[in-house]
N, C-alpha and C positions, 0 to 999 in steps of 0.2 A: 312164443312169448318167452322173456325171460322167468328163470325160476325166481321167486321171491326170498328162497332162502340164500341166493348169493349178492353179494354186494356189488355195486357200480364198479367198484376197482377190483373185483375178482372177474367179472365179465369183461372189462377192459383189457386187465392180463390175459386172460382167454383168448381174445380177440388178436391180441398183440403175437401170444404164441402162435396161433395160427397162421398168421400173415409171416411170421418167420419159418414155420415149418414148410409153407409154401414157397417162401426164398431160398431155401435151403438148397436145392439143386443147382440155380443160377448161383449163388456162391461156390459152391463147391466146383463149378466150370470155371469160374472166375480164376478161382484158386488153382485149379489144375494148370490154366494157359499161364498163370505167372509162375508157376514151376517149370514149362515148358519152355518160356521166354529165358530164365534164369540159365535152364540146361544148356540151350542154345549160346548163351553168352559165354557161359564155362567153356564149351567147346571152341568158339571163336578166339577166346584169348588164349587156351593152350594151344592153338596152332598158330596166333601170334607171337607168340612167346617162344615156340619152337623155330618159327623163322628169326626172331632177334639174336637168340642163341645163335643159329646157323651163322646170322651176319656178323655178328661179335667173332665168332670161331674164325670165319674166313678173316676179318680185320686183323685180328692177332696173328695167324700166318702171313700175312702180308706184310707184317708190321716189324716179325721176326726177320722176314727176307730183308726187308730196306735196312734194319740195323745189322744184319750179316754183311751185306753189301757195303754198307758206311765202314766197317769194320775192316773190310779188305781194301776199301778205297785208300784208308789211311795208312793201312799195311803198305800197299804198295807207293803212296807219298813217301812214307819213311824209310822203305826200299831205295827209291831213286835217290832221294836227298844223302843216303849213306853213299850211294855208287857215287854220287856229284861231289861229295867231300873227298872220296876217294882219287877220282881222276883229277881234282884240284890239287891235291898232294904230291900225283905224280908230276 
């Protein structure tokens, strides 16, 4: 039986506090689960970022090779043009 010195609000607050204390371990487990999920997501993101960076580096290397080859092709074209002009002059 409730103590007559406590008001109904105090009794209700005590019941609510008791329920919150009982629910606390479940809440802590769910928070722990959230942190584990966040940690896994960060690790996956880090791995994906490394793959993207590696792919970008590969793309950059290929682009440099293409530009270098293009430069050489234009150089060869110019050299052939100069030779053709010399032949025509002769």
